[in-house]
N, CA and C of each residue as an Amber inpcrd file, in Angstrom:
protein
   648
  18.8760000  59.3750000 122.7350000  18.5560000  58.8310000 121.4030000
  18.1720000  59.9800000 120.4950000  18.6700000  59.8870000 119.2700000
  18.3990000  60.9590000 118.3060000  17.2750000  60.5250000 117.3830000
  16.3300000  61.3750000 117.2160000  15.1960000  61.0850000 116.3250000
  15.3160000  61.9120000 115.0550000  15.2640000  61.2150000 113.8910000
  15.3190000  61.9520000 112.6230000  13.9360000  62.5160000 112.3320000
  13.9560000  63.7010000 111.8580000  12.6980000  64.3460000 111.5090000
  12.2750000  63.8930000 110.1100000  11.0450000  63.4260000 109.9620000
  10.5140000  63.0060000 108.6650000   9.5860000  64.0820000 108.1310000
  10.0170000  64.6510000 107.0410000   9.2100000  65.7100000 106.4350000
   8.2950000  65.0970000 105.3810000   7.0220000  65.1800000 105.5440000
   6.1050000  64.5760000 104.5600000   6.2550000  65.2190000 103.1910000
   6.2030000  64.3700000 102.1560000   6.3020000  64.8870000 100.7920000
   5.0140000  65.6120000 100.4400000   5.1350000  66.6860000  99.7280000
   3.9130000  67.4010000  99.3230000   3.0510000  66.5290000  98.4310000
   1.7600000  66.7080000  98.5580000   0.8210000  65.9020000  97.7860000
   1.0450000  66.0590000  96.2900000   1.4890000  67.2310000  95.8950000
   1.7090000  67.4700000  94.4720000   2.8480000  66.6310000  93.9260000
   3.7860000  66.2450000  94.8110000   4.9150000  65.4170000  94.3700000
   4.4260000  64.0440000  93.9090000   3.5400000  63.4160000  94.7080000
   2.9980000  62.1100000  94.3420000   2.2060000  62.1720000  93.0470000
   1.4030000  63.2180000  92.8870000   0.6220000  63.3650000  91.6600000
   1.5340000  63.5420000  90.4620000   2.6060000  64.3120000  90.6740000
   3.5490000  64.5230000  89.5720000   4.2570000  63.2470000  89.1800000
   4.5940000  62.4210000  90.2010000   5.2710000  61.1580000  89.9180000
   4.3710000  60.2290000  89.1170000   3.1090000  60.1330000  89.5100000
   2.1720000  59.2900000  88.7770000   1.9880000  59.7790000  87.3460000
   1.9440000  61.0850000  87.1700000   1.7950000  61.6420000  85.8240000
   3.0060000  61.3170000  84.9690000   4.2040000  61.3930000  85.5910000
   5.4210000  61.0780000  84.8420000   5.4390000  59.6190000  84.4110000
   5.0170000  58.7070000  85.3150000   4.9700000  57.2900000  84.9760000
   3.9850000  57.0510000  83.8340000   2.8460000  57.7170000  83.8930000
   1.8340000  57.5510000  82.8500000   2.3590000  58.0210000  81.5030000
   3.0900000  59.1390000  81.5060000   3.6410000  59.6750000  80.2540000
   4.6550000  58.7090000  79.6670000   5.5140000  58.1450000  80.5450000
   6.5030000  57.1720000  80.0800000   5.8130000  55.9550000  79.4770000
   4.7370000  55.4890000  80.1430000   4.0000000  54.3420000  79.6360000
   3.3720000  54.6250000  78.2890000   2.7670000  55.8030000  78.1410000
   2.1500000  56.1660000  76.8800000   3.1830000  56.3140000  75.7760000
   4.3390000  56.8480000  76.1260000   5.4080000  57.0050000  75.1430000
   5.8840000  55.6490000  74.6560000   6.0010000  54.7050000  75.6090000
   6.4250000  53.3610000  75.2290000   5.4420000  52.7030000  74.2770000
   4.1380000  52.8810000  74.5460000   3.1220000  52.3000000  73.6770000
   3.1370000  52.9490000  72.2980000   3.3020000  54.2890000  72.2930000
   3.2730000  55.0200000  71.0350000   4.4570000  54.6800000  70.1550000
   5.5290000  54.1990000  70.7370000   6.7240000  53.9010000  69.9590000
   6.5860000  52.6080000  69.1530000   5.5960000  51.8060000  69.4620000
   5.3870000  50.5520000  68.7560000   3.9380000  50.4330000  68.2860000
   3.5560000  51.2070000  67.2850000   2.1760000  51.1380000  66.7960000
   1.9310000  49.8290000  66.0560000   0.6800000  49.4320000  65.9860000
   0.3190000  48.2480000  65.2260000   0.5940000  48.4870000  63.7410000
   1.0440000  47.4500000  63.0600000   1.2880000  47.5100000  61.6220000
   0.2480000  46.6270000  60.9390000  -0.3450000  47.1120000  59.8470000
  -1.3870000  46.3740000  59.1550000  -0.9570000  46.0770000  57.7140000
  -1.2990000  44.8680000  57.2430000  -0.8790000  44.4150000  55.9200000
  -2.0750000  43.8570000  55.1550000  -1.9570000  43.8590000  53.8190000
  -2.9990000  43.3010000  52.9730000  -2.4140000  42.2460000  52.0550000
  -3.2250000  41.2720000  51.7000000  -2.8240000  40.2480000  50.7420000
  -3.2450000  40.6050000  49.3180000  -4.0380000  41.6530000  49.1640000
  -4.4940000  42.0520000  47.8360000  -3.3320000  42.6590000  47.0560000
  -3.1390000  42.1930000  45.8430000  -2.0560000  42.7110000  45.0030000
  -2.3530000  44.1460000  44.5940000  -1.3330000  44.9970000  44.5200000
  -1.5510000  46.3790000  44.0780000  -2.1440000  46.4300000  42.6780000
  -2.9370000  47.4430000  42.4160000  -3.5320000  47.6210000  41.0920000
  -2.4130000  47.7590000  40.0680000  -2.5150000  47.0190000  38.9910000
  -1.5090000  47.1060000  37.9380000  -0.5290000  45.9570000  37.9300000
  -0.4310000  45.2100000  39.0500000   0.5030000  44.0890000  39.0720000
  -0.0840000  42.8450000  38.4290000  -1.4020000  42.7890000  38.3010000
  -2.0550000  41.6480000  37.6520000  -2.6460000  42.1110000  36.3320000
  -2.4460000  41.3220000  35.3050000  -2.9900000  41.6620000  33.9960000
  -4.5080000  41.5730000  34.0550000  -5.1690000  42.6640000  33.6740000
  -6.6290000  42.6710000  33.6970000  -7.1560000  42.2410000  32.3380000
  -8.0100000  41.2410000  32.3400000  -8.5910000  40.7500000  31.0960000
  -9.7020000  41.6890000  30.6450000  -9.9270000  41.7270000  29.3530000
 -11.0260000  42.5100000  28.8040000 -12.3350000  41.7730000  29.0510000
 -13.2990000  42.4850000  29.5660000 -14.5920000  41.8560000  29.8580000
 -15.2030000  41.2760000  28.5860000 -15.7310000  40.0570000  28.7070000
 -16.3420000  39.3910000  27.5580000 -17.6800000  40.0290000  27.2390000
 -18.1420000  39.7960000  25.9850000 -19.4370000  40.3440000  25.5870000
 -20.5550000  39.7650000  26.4500000 -20.3990000  38.4810000  26.8210000
 -21.3250000  37.8520000  27.7660000 -20.6910000  37.8970000  29.1460000
 -21.3020000  38.5620000  30.1090000 -20.6740000  38.7190000  31.4210000
 -20.3210000  37.3760000  32.0480000 -19.1710000  37.3280000  32.6860000
 -18.7060000  36.1360000  33.3890000 -18.7720000  36.4270000  34.8820000
 -19.3890000  35.5230000  35.6310000 -19.5560000  35.7240000  37.0580000
 -18.8000000  34.6410000  37.8210000 -18.1620000  35.0420000  38.9120000
 -17.5320000  34.0740000  39.8030000 -18.0870000  34.2720000  41.2100000
 -18.0900000  33.1920000  41.9610000 -18.5820000  33.2280000  43.3430000
 -17.6470000  32.3760000  44.1910000 -16.9370000  33.0080000  45.1020000
 -15.9670000  32.3000000  45.9360000 -16.5920000  31.9840000  47.2890000
 -16.6360000  30.7110000  47.6150000 -17.1990000  30.2790000  48.8970000
 -16.2560000  30.6510000  50.0330000 -16.7530000  30.6950000  51.2790000
 -15.8530000  30.9030000  52.4280000 -14.7440000  29.8520000  52.4210000
 -13.5420000  30.2860000  52.7600000 -12.3920000  29.3880000  52.6990000
 -12.4050000  28.3770000  53.8430000 -11.8430000  27.2060000  53.5610000
 -11.5520000  26.2250000  54.6090000 -10.0530000  26.3110000  54.8780000
  -9.6880000  26.5470000  56.1220000  -8.2720000  26.7180000  56.4470000
  -7.9810000  26.2390000  57.8570000  -6.7100000  25.9700000  58.1750000
  -6.3470000  25.5300000  59.5210000  -6.7630000  26.5550000  60.5730000
  -7.2410000  26.0680000  61.7060000  -7.7450000  26.9460000  62.7660000
  -6.6660000  27.8930000  63.2730000  -5.4180000  27.4660000  63.2690000
  -4.3410000  28.3190000  63.7930000  -4.1570000  29.5940000  62.9720000
  -4.6490000  29.5910000  61.7360000  -4.5200000  30.7760000  60.8880000
  -5.7370000  31.6940000  60.9840000  -6.7760000  31.2440000  61.6620000
  -8.0320000  31.9920000  61.7130000  -7.9460000  33.1130000  62.7540000
  -7.1590000  34.1190000  62.4390000  -6.9390000  35.2520000  63.3470000
  -6.4120000  36.4210000  62.5240000  -6.5380000  37.6420000  63.0020000
  -5.9850000  38.7810000  62.2520000  -4.4770000  38.9330000  62.4150000
  -3.8940000  38.3890000  63.4870000  -2.4560000  38.5170000  63.6990000
  -1.6840000  37.6320000  62.7150000  -0.5040000  38.0930000  62.3240000
   0.3580000  37.2750000  61.4890000   0.9350000  36.1350000  62.3250000
   0.9280000  34.9390000  61.7550000   1.4930000  33.7500000  62.4050000
   2.7740000  33.4000000  61.6620000   3.8980000  33.4330000  62.3730000
   5.2110000  33.2920000  61.7320000   5.9140000  32.0470000  62.2490000
   6.4000000  31.2320000  61.3250000   7.1690000  30.0470000  61.6780000
   8.6420000  30.4000000  61.8620000   9.3300000  29.6040000  62.6570000
  10.7450000  29.8150000  62.8860000  11.5610000  29.2220000  61.7370000
  12.6560000  29.8820000  61.3300000  13.4700000  29.3530000  60.2300000
  14.1850000  28.0650000  60.6280000  14.5160000  27.2650000  59.6340000
  15.2740000  26.0500000  59.8790000  14.4240000  24.8190000  60.0550000
  13.1800000  24.9780000  60.5090000  12.2900000  23.8380000  60.6770000
  12.6040000  22.9560000  61.8630000  13.5680000  23.3610000  62.7070000
  13.9480000  22.5180000  63.8370000  13.0310000  22.7210000  65.0390000
  12.2760000  23.8140000  65.0540000  11.4290000  24.1310000  66.1990000
   9.9580000  24.0760000  65.8000000   9.1350000  23.5880000  66.7230000
   7.6930000  23.5670000  66.5000000   7.0440000  24.8840000  66.9140000
   7.8290000  25.7950000  67.4470000   7.2990000  27.0650000  67.9400000
   6.9170000  27.9800000  66.7790000   5.7880000  28.6590000  66.9510000
   5.3950000  29.7090000  66.0260000   5.1640000  30.9850000  66.8280000
   5.2740000  32.1250000  66.1440000   5.0210000  33.4090000  66.7800000
   3.6940000  33.9640000  66.2740000   2.8830000  34.4320000  67.1980000
   1.6800000  35.1770000  66.8500000   2.0090000  36.6400000  67.0950000
   2.1440000  37.4120000  66.0290000   2.6390000  38.7810000  66.1210000
   1.4940000  39.7480000  66.4000000   1.4010000  40.1680000  67.6530000
   0.3040000  41.0500000  68.0440000   0.3900000  42.4140000  67.3720000
   1.5730000  42.8660000  67.0420000   1.7670000  44.1950000  66.4630000
   1.7880000  44.1890000  64.9390000   1.7050000  43.0030000  64.3340000
   1.6990000  42.8860000  62.8760000   0.4590000  42.0890000  62.4790000
  -0.4920000  42.7720000  61.8440000  -1.8040000  42.1730000  61.5900000
  -2.2340000  42.3600000  60.1410000  -3.1030000  41.4570000  59.6900000
  -3.7830000  41.6490000  58.4230000  -4.9040000  42.6580000  58.6420000
  -5.3940000  43.2620000  57.5840000  -6.4060000  44.3120000  57.7430000
  -7.7610000  43.7600000  58.1780000  -7.9350000  42.4410000  58.0920000
  -9.1200000  41.7660000  58.6410000  -8.6510000  40.3820000  59.0810000
  -9.5560000  39.5090000  59.4330000  -9.1320000  38.1520000  59.7660000
  -8.4230000  37.5550000  58.5500000  -7.4770000  36.6520000  58.7980000
  -6.7090000  36.0810000  57.6880000  -7.6290000  35.4260000  56.6680000
  -8.6640000  34.7450000  57.1400000  -9.6030000  34.0870000  56.2230000
 -10.2460000  35.0950000  55.2800000 -10.7650000  36.1940000  55.8220000
 -11.4220000  37.2000000  54.9860000 -10.4230000  37.9100000  54.0810000
  -9.2400000  38.2010000  54.6160000  -8.2030000  38.8710000  53.8290000
  -7.8160000  38.0150000  52.6270000  -7.5980000  36.7190000  52.8620000
  -7.1940000  35.8190000  51.7850000  -8.3250000  35.6130000  50.7800000
  -9.5320000  35.4610000  51.2900000 -10.6720000  35.2710000  50.3860000
 -10.8660000  36.4790000  49.4780000 -10.7960000  37.6690000  50.0350000
 -10.9550000  38.8820000  49.2260000  -9.8540000  38.9990000  48.1830000
  -8.6150000  38.6680000  48.5830000  -7.4880000  38.7640000  47.6510000
  -7.6320000  37.7620000  46.5110000  -8.0410000  36.5370000  46.8230000
  -8.2250000  35.5330000  45.7800000  -9.3830000  35.9100000  44.8510000
 -10.5030000  36.3040000  45.4310000 -11.6690000  36.6620000  44.6110000
 -11.3470000  37.8400000  43.6920000 -10.6930000  38.8630000  44.2490000
 -10.3270000  40.0150000  43.4420000  -9.3280000  39.6600000  42.3550000
  -8.3520000  38.8160000  42.7040000  -7.3440000  38.4260000  41.7270000
  -7.9190000  37.5980000  40.5970000  -8.8070000  36.6660000  40.9260000
  -9.4370000  35.8270000  39.9000000 -10.3060000  36.6850000  38.9750000
 -11.1320000  37.5480000  39.5680000 -12.0300000  38.3890000  38.7790000
 -11.2480000  39.3200000  37.8560000 -10.1580000  39.8920000  38.3580000
  -9.3500000  40.8030000  37.5520000  -8.7590000  40.0870000  36.3470000
  -8.2360000  38.9000000  36.5580000  -7.5900000  38.1630000  35.4740000
  -8.5750000  37.6430000  34.4320000  -9.8220000  37.4340000  34.8300000
 -10.8390000  36.9190000  33.9090000 -11.7040000  38.0240000  33.3090000
 -11.5830000  39.2300000  33.8260000 -12.5180000  40.2740000  33.4270000
 -13.9220000  39.9350000  33.8740000 -14.0010000  39.2380000  35.0300000
 -15.2750000  38.7270000  35.5330000 -15.8520000  39.6360000  36.6170000
 -17.0660000  39.3480000  37.0070000 -17.7480000  40.0640000  38.0850000
 -17.7990000  39.1470000  39.2960000 -17.2960000  39.6220000  40.4100000
 -17.3020000  38.8360000  41.6470000 -18.6250000  39.0440000  42.3630000
 -19.3970000  37.9750000  42.4950000 -20.7090000  38.0640000  43.1550000
 -20.7040000  37.2570000  44.4450000 -19.5290000  37.1350000  45.0610000
 -19.4010000  36.3200000  46.2710000 -20.3280000  36.7750000  47.3790000
 -20.6450000  38.0450000  47.4250000 -21.5140000  38.5710000  48.4780000
 -22.8430000  39.0750000  47.9220000 -23.2760000  38.4790000  46.8340000
 -24.5720000  38.8450000  46.2760000 -24.4300000  39.7370000  45.0520000
 -25.5650000  40.1370000  44.4910000 -25.5680000  41.0280000  43.3440000
 -25.7520000  40.3250000  42.0130000 -26.0920000  39.0380000  42.0210000
 -26.2920000  38.2890000  40.7780000 -27.7440000  37.8620000  40.6510000
 -28.2820000  37.9980000  39.4540000 -29.6270000  37.5300000  39.1880000
 -29.6260000  36.0000000  39.0610000 -30.6950000  35.3290000  39.4880000
 -30.7460000  33.8620000  39.3780000 -30.5310000  33.3510000  37.9720000
 -30.8720000  34.1560000  36.9640000 -30.7240000  33.7230000  35.5700000
 -29.2890000  33.8370000  35.0760000 -28.3920000  34.3630000  35.8960000
 -27.0010000  34.5550000  35.4950000 -26.1250000  33.5210000  36.2190000
 -25.7840000  32.4090000  35.5570000 -24.9870000  31.3740000  36.2200000
 -23.5680000  31.8590000  36.5220000 -23.0700000  31.4610000  37.6680000
 -21.7240000  31.8510000  38.0770000 -20.8580000  30.6120000  38.2350000
 -19.5600000  30.7970000  38.1030000 -18.5980000  29.7510000  38.4180000
 -18.3490000  29.7910000  39.9190000 -18.7480000  28.7350000  40.5940000
 -18.5940000  28.6720000  42.0480000 -17.2740000  27.9910000  42.3900000
 -16.4770000  28.6510000  43.1840000 -15.1400000  28.1660000  43.5200000
 -15.0560000  27.9720000  45.0300000 -14.7310000  26.7630000  45.4340000
 -14.5480000  26.4530000  46.8610000 -13.0770000  26.1200000  47.0740000
 -12.4370000  26.8870000  47.9330000 -10.9910000  26.7710000  48.1310000
 -10.6800000  26.2240000  49.5180000  -9.7480000  25.2800000  49.5720000
  -9.2280000  24.7860000  50.8370000  -7.7510000  25.1500000  50.9320000
  -7.3950000  25.8040000  52.0230000  -5.9990000  26.1930000  52.2530000
  -5.3010000  25.0160000  52.9300000  -4.4420000  24.3520000  52.1900000
  -3.7180000  23.2120000  52.7300000  -2.5110000  23.6550000  53.5540000
  -1.8870000  24.7460000  53.1330000  -0.6810000  25.2400000  53.8020000
  -0.5480000  26.7260000  53.5300000  -0.1520000  27.4620000  54.5400000
   0.2160000  28.8640000  54.3520000   1.1920000  29.2080000  55.4770000
   2.4630000  28.9010000  55.2310000   3.4980000  29.0820000  56.2470000
   4.3970000  30.2540000  55.8800000   4.4610000  31.2160000  56.7710000
   5.3850000  32.3410000  56.5960000   6.5790000  32.0970000  57.5050000
   7.7340000  31.8820000  56.9080000   8.9420000  31.5400000  57.6480000
   9.8060000  32.7870000  57.7570000  10.0150000  33.2390000  58.9730000
  10.6880000  34.5100000  59.2090000  12.0650000  34.5540000  58.5590000
  12.3230000  35.6540000  57.8240000  13.6080000  35.8790000  57.1520000
  13.9640000  34.7620000  56.1830000  12.9600000  34.1380000  55.5850000
  13.2460000  33.0130000  54.6970000  12.3020000  32.9720000  53.4940000
  11.0310000  32.5270000  53.7020000  10.1610000  32.2900000  52.5580000
   8.7090000  32.1740000  53.0180000   7.8300000  32.1130000  52.0350000
   6.4070000  31.8300000  52.2580000   6.0490000  30.6050000  51.4210000
   5.5420000  29.5710000  52.0660000   5.1220000  28.3410000  51.3920000
   3.6100000  28.2340000  51.4750000   2.9660000  27.9500000  50.3410000
   1.5060000  27.8550000  50.3310000   1.0560000  26.7240000  49.4270000
  -0.0770000  26.1390000  49.7720000  -0.6790000  25.0910000  48.9500000
  -2.1980000  25.2050000  49.0670000  -2.8740000  25.0870000  47.9280000
  -4.3300000  25.2020000  47.8810000  -4.9060000  24.0640000  47.0500000
  -6.0930000  23.6410000  47.3930000  -6.9000000  22.8180000  46.4940000
  -8.2220000  23.5540000  46.3060000  -8.8540000  23.3290000  45.1700000
 -10.1320000  24.0090000  44.9410000 -11.0270000  23.1800000  44.0270000
 -12.3020000  23.4320000  44.1770000 -13.3280000  22.8150000  43.3340000
 -14.0500000  23.9160000  42.5750000 -14.2470000  23.7100000  41.2870000
 -14.9520000  24.6860000  40.4480000 -16.1740000  24.0130000  39.8410000
 -17.3110000  24.6920000  39.9460000 -18.5400000  24.1680000  39.3260000
 -19.3880000  25.3250000  38.8440000 -19.8740000  25.2060000  37.6490000
 -20.8010000  26.2190000  37.1410000 -22.1570000  25.9950000  37.7970000
 -22.8060000  27.0780000  38.1820000 -24.0380000  26.9790000  38.9720000
 -25.1430000  26.2060000  38.2610000 -25.1530000  26.2220000  36.9250000
 -26.2150000  25.5420000  36.1890000 -25.7720000  24.1900000  35.6420000
 -24.6950000  23.6250000  36.2010000 -24.1930000  22.3350000  35.7240000
 -23.9150000  21.4170000  36.9100000 -23.9250000  20.1370000  36.6580000
 -23.6620000  19.1530000  37.7070000 -22.1710000  18.8480000  37.8470000
 -21.4410000  18.9430000  36.7470000 -20.0410000  18.5480000  36.7220000
 -19.1810000  19.5330000  37.5160000 -18.2360000  19.0000000  38.2770000
 -17.2880000  19.8460000  39.0000000 -15.8750000  19.3500000  38.7270000
 -14.9050000  20.2170000  38.9110000 -13.5040000  19.8740000  38.6620000
 -12.6830000  20.2760000  39.8730000 -11.6860000  19.4610000  40.1930000
 -10.8500000  19.7010000  41.3630000  -9.4020000  19.8720000  40.9210000
  -8.7320000  20.8700000  41.4710000  -7.3260000  21.1140000  41.1430000
  -6.5240000  21.3910000  42.4110000  -5.2210000  21.3690000  42.2400000
  -4.2780000  21.5760000  43.3360000  -3.1520000  22.4780000  42.8500000
  -2.6930000  23.3690000  43.7200000  -1.5640000  24.2440000  43.3890000
  -0.7300000  24.4790000  44.6410000   0.5700000  24.5240000  44.4800000
   1.4520000  24.8960000  45.5840000   2.5620000  25.7900000  45.0460000
   3.0840000  26.6410000  45.8990000   4.1420000  27.5570000  45.4750000
   4.8980000  28.0980000  46.6650000   6.0200000  28.7360000  46.3820000
   6.8680000  29.2850000  47.4310000   7.4730000  30.5960000  46.9490000
   7.6100000  31.5450000  47.8460000   8.2280000  32.8340000  47.5440000
   9.3540000  33.0870000  48.5320000  10.5410000  33.3580000  48.0150000
  11.6810000  33.6940000  48.8660000  11.5930000  35.1530000  49.2850000
  11.8300000  35.4230000  50.5580000  11.7220000  36.7990000  51.0480000
  13.0320000  37.3380000  51.6160000  14.0240000  36.4890000  51.8250000
  15.2920000  36.9780000  52.3540000  15.1780000  37.3930000  53.8040000
  16.0520000  38.2800000  54.2140000  16.1330000  38.6660000  55.6280000
  15.7620000  40.1240000  55.8370000  14.6880000  40.5490000  55.1930000
  14.2870000  41.9620000  55.2460000  13.1430000  42.2330000  56.2140000
  12.8650000  41.2970000  57.1150000  11.8810000  41.5580000  58.1570000
  10.4600000  41.2220000  57.7660000   9.5210000  41.6740000  58.6140000
   8.1120000  41.3170000  58.4650000   7.4950000  41.9440000  57.2190000
   7.9160000  43.1540000  56.8410000   7.3830000  43.7700000  55.6230000
   7.6270000  42.8860000  54.4120000   8.8330000  42.3560000  54.2830000
   9.1620000  41.4790000  53.1590000   8.3650000  40.1900000  53.2310000
   8.1150000  39.7060000  54.4370000   7.3320000  38.4810000  54.6050000
   5.8960000  38.7050000  54.1240000   5.3210000  39.8580000  54.4660000
   3.9650000  40.1770000  54.0230000   3.9030000  40.3210000  52.5060000
   4.9280000  40.9080000  51.9110000   4.9630000  41.0460000  50.4540000
   5.0950000  39.6810000  49.7790000   5.8740000  38.7750000  50.3870000
   5.9660000  37.4230000  49.8550000   4.6310000  36.7030000  49.9210000
   3.9000000  36.8850000  51.0140000   2.5640000  36.2920000  51.1430000
   1.6200000  36.8570000  50.0890000   1.7710000  38.1370000  49.8050000
   0.9530000  38.7750000  48.7760000   1.2540000  38.1810000  47.3960000
   2.5360000  37.9610000  47.1040000   2.9140000  37.4150000  45.7980000
   2.4360000  35.9700000  45.6270000   2.5660000  35.1680000  46.6810000
   2.1470000  33.7680000  46.5590000   0.6230000  33.6770000  46.4270000
  -0.0990000  34.6000000  47.0550000  -1.5580000  34.6460000  46.9000000
  -1.9340000  35.0260000  45.4730000  -1.2050000  35.9840000  44.8950000
  -1.4640000  36.3800000  43.5070000  -1.2070000  35.2210000  42.5490000
  -0.1740000  34.4330000  42.8130000   0.1220000  33.2770000  41.9600000
  -0.9840000  32.2290000  42.0540000  -1.5180000  32.0190000  43.2450000
  -2.6280000  31.0780000  43.4140000  -3.8690000  31.5730000  42.6730000
  -4.1480000  32.8700000  42.7650000  -5.2960000  33.4440000  42.0510000
  -5.1260000  33.2700000  40.5420000  -3.8920000  33.4220000  40.0680000
  -3.6190000  33.2310000  38.6480000  -3.9300000  31.8000000  38.2210000
  -3.5140000  30.8090000  39.0280000  -3.7770000  29.4070000  38.7020000
  -5.2740000  29.1220000  38.6780000  -6.0090000  29.6620000  39.6360000
  -7.4530000  29.4290000  39.6870000  -8.1500000  30.1050000  38.5130000
  -7.7070000  31.2960000  38.1400000  -8.3030000  31.9920000  36.9980000
  -8.0580000  31.2290000  35.7040000  -6.8550000  30.6750000  35.5440000
  -6.5600000  29.8790000  34.3540000  -7.4640000  28.6470000  34.2820000
  -7.7460000  28.0680000  35.4440000  -8.6170000  26.8860000  35.4670000
 -10.0360000  27.2480000  35.0460000 -10.5660000  28.3300000  35.5750000
 -11.9220000  28.7600000  35.2060000 -11.9820000  29.0920000  33.7090000
 -10.9590000  29.7820000  33.2090000 -10.9330000  30.1260000  31.7820000
 -10.9230000  28.8690000  30.9180000 -10.1510000  27.8630000  31.3460000
 -10.0980000  26.6090000  30.5890000 -11.4460000  25.9110000  30.6000000
 -12.1290000  25.8980000  31.7430000 -13.4390000  25.2610000  31.8390000
 -14.4890000  26.0290000  31.0520000 -14.3490000  27.3280000  30.9850000
 -15.2760000  28.1470000  30.2110000 -15.1870000  27.7720000  28.7320000
 -13.9740000  27.4680000  28.2800000 -13.7750000  27.0910000  26.8800000
 -14.1100000  25.6280000  26.6210000 -13.8390000  24.7910000  27.6300000
 -14.0740000  23.3480000  27.4800000 -14.4120000  22.7670000  28.8470000
 -15.6740000  22.3860000  29.0840000 -16.0740000  21.8760000  30.4020000
 -15.3080000  20.6490000  30.8530000 -14.6440000  19.9670000  29.9220000
 -13.8720000  18.7760000  30.2830000 -12.3750000  19.0780000  30.4270000
 -12.0190000  20.3500000  30.4320000 -10.5960000  20.7220000  30.4960000
  -9.9410000  20.2360000  31.7830000  -8.6790000  19.8250000  31.6470000
  -7.9190000  19.3770000  32.8180000  -7.3630000  20.5790000  33.5670000
  -6.8360000  20.3390000  34.7440000  -6.2220000  21.4050000  35.5130000
  -5.0490000  21.9940000  34.7300000  -4.8760000  23.3010000  34.7720000
  -3.7490000  23.9060000  34.0550000  -2.4260000  23.4990000  34.6800000
  -1.4050000  23.3930000  33.8620000  -0.0820000  23.0710000  34.3750000
   0.5010000  24.2860000  35.0760000   1.3050000  24.0510000  36.1430000
   1.9280000  25.1870000  36.8600000   2.7860000  26.0170000  35.9200000
């Protein structure tokens, strides 16, 4: 009977193999970095109102929104509407939780358009009444390679008054087939449009407390 001689591999060979596997793994991870997006409109895209002689203050309450959106990852619907499946994109995220990202974008957009001071996180004296805005997100669907559909309702009340007003707005932005970047930009545009509608409502109430909701 013939016996084959087995030559043991040098210890350095095993260490080298493990190092090579680790390098390949790290390279694979590095090739797909996380992408981060914001809903805040770029400076200059929204018309900034001139500050009034009497300062105007706004205060945006924490948003009410569907639990499925309460995450930093982008949630993407499938095109066509035939599937109930959604994608949670681990590599494509908002710069904070979606709730905080949207709230900051709306508050900033409203304040910019009114020339107002946003006191959502403090900084207002008790003697300075603010317009308190409570927003409910009814819909915020990002449909891959298609569009962004959004709907909001909100209540506005001046801090020193009992009367409140409720309005509703919905809109859609077409994004085409340009990938996730275009989808994020569409979400940014639809958020800016919602902020514009809310700012118009506050401006109307400032002029006339009995003003109706602005027309789209």
